[in-house]
C-alpha positions as CSV (number, residue, x, y, z in Angstrom):
1,M,139.3,48.5,115.1
2,K,137.7,46.6,117.9
3,Y,136.8,49.9,119.4
4,V,135.3,51.1,116.0
5,L,133.2,47.7,116.1
6,D,132.5,48.1,119.7
7,I,130.9,51.4,118.7
8,L,128.9,50.6,115.8
9,M,127.3,47.9,117.9
10,D,126.5,49.5,120.9
11,F,124.8,52.3,119.0
12,D,123.1,49.7,116.7
13,L,124.9,51.6,113.6
14,C,126.1,48.5,111.6
15,E,123.0,48.5,109.4
16,K,123.1,52.3,108.8
17,L,126.7,52.2,107.8
18,F,126.7,52.8,104.1
19,Y,129.9,54.2,103.1
20,I,133.6,54.7,104.7
21,T,135.8,57.4,103.5
22,T,139.5,56.8,103.9
23,N,142.8,57.9,102.2
24,N,144.2,55.4,100.2
25,A,146.7,53.7,102.4
26,F,147.1,49.8,102.0
27,N,146.8,49.4,105.6
28,I,143.6,51.2,105.7
29,D,142.1,48.8,103.0
30,T,143.2,45.9,105.5
31,I,141.4,47.4,108.6
32,I,138.4,48.3,106.6
33,K,138.0,44.7,105.3
34,H,138.4,43.3,108.6
35,L,135.7,45.6,110.1
36,F,133.2,44.6,107.2
37,D,134.2,41.0,107.8
38,S,133.6,41.4,111.6
39,I,130.3,43.1,111.2
40,L,129.2,40.4,108.8
41,D,130.2,37.8,111.3
42,K,128.4,39.6,114.0
43,T,125.2,41.1,112.5
44,S,124.7,39.1,109.0
45,V,124.7,42.6,107.4
46,P,126.7,42.1,104.1
47,Y,129.1,44.8,102.4
48,D,130.7,45.1,99.5
49,M,134.2,46.7,99.8
50,K,134.5,47.6,96.2
51,N,131.4,49.8,96.3
52,Q,131.2,51.2,100.2
53,H,134.8,52.0,100.6
54,I,135.5,55.5,99.0
55,S,139.1,57.1,98.5
56,C,139.1,60.6,99.8
57,F,139.2,62.7,96.6
58,G,141.0,65.8,98.5
59,H,143.7,63.3,99.7
60,V,144.3,62.0,95.9
61,I,144.3,65.7,94.7
62,N,147.0,66.4,97.3
63,L,149.1,63.2,96.4
64,M,148.9,64.3,92.7
65,I,149.8,67.7,93.5
66,S,152.6,66.9,95.8
67,V,154.3,64.6,92.9
68,F,153.8,67.4,90.2
69,L,155.7,70.0,92.8
70,K,158.4,67.7,93.3
71,N,158.8,67.0,89.5
72,L,159.0,70.8,89.2
73,K,161.7,71.3,91.6
74,D,163.9,68.4,90.3
75,L,163.3,70.0,86.4
76,A,164.5,73.3,87.8
77,D,167.5,71.7,89.8
78,N,168.6,69.9,86.8
79,R,168.2,73.0,84.6
80,D,170.1,75.1,86.8
81,K,173.0,72.0,86.9
82,W,172.8,72.0,83.1
83,N,173.3,75.7,83.0
84,N,176.2,75.6,85.0
85,D,177.9,72.8,83.2
86,V,177.7,74.7,80.1
87,M,179.3,77.8,81.3
């Protein structure tokens, strides 16, 4: 995070940073919060974590499809097991 902050400061980009898009990982939320807090401390530019941090829609769709496919596989495995038990 230090390097990102240094780059934003060096190129005077803190005031131009409107949104950050990331995946849904909890540790990313923590890093972004620290980044926003650090920018506020150094530049007095306020950020709103709720409105300026956007989850990547593609990542959310990928997670949902992964769960769906896993459940389909589990359902098929259970069906095959049930059919073998009946026979």
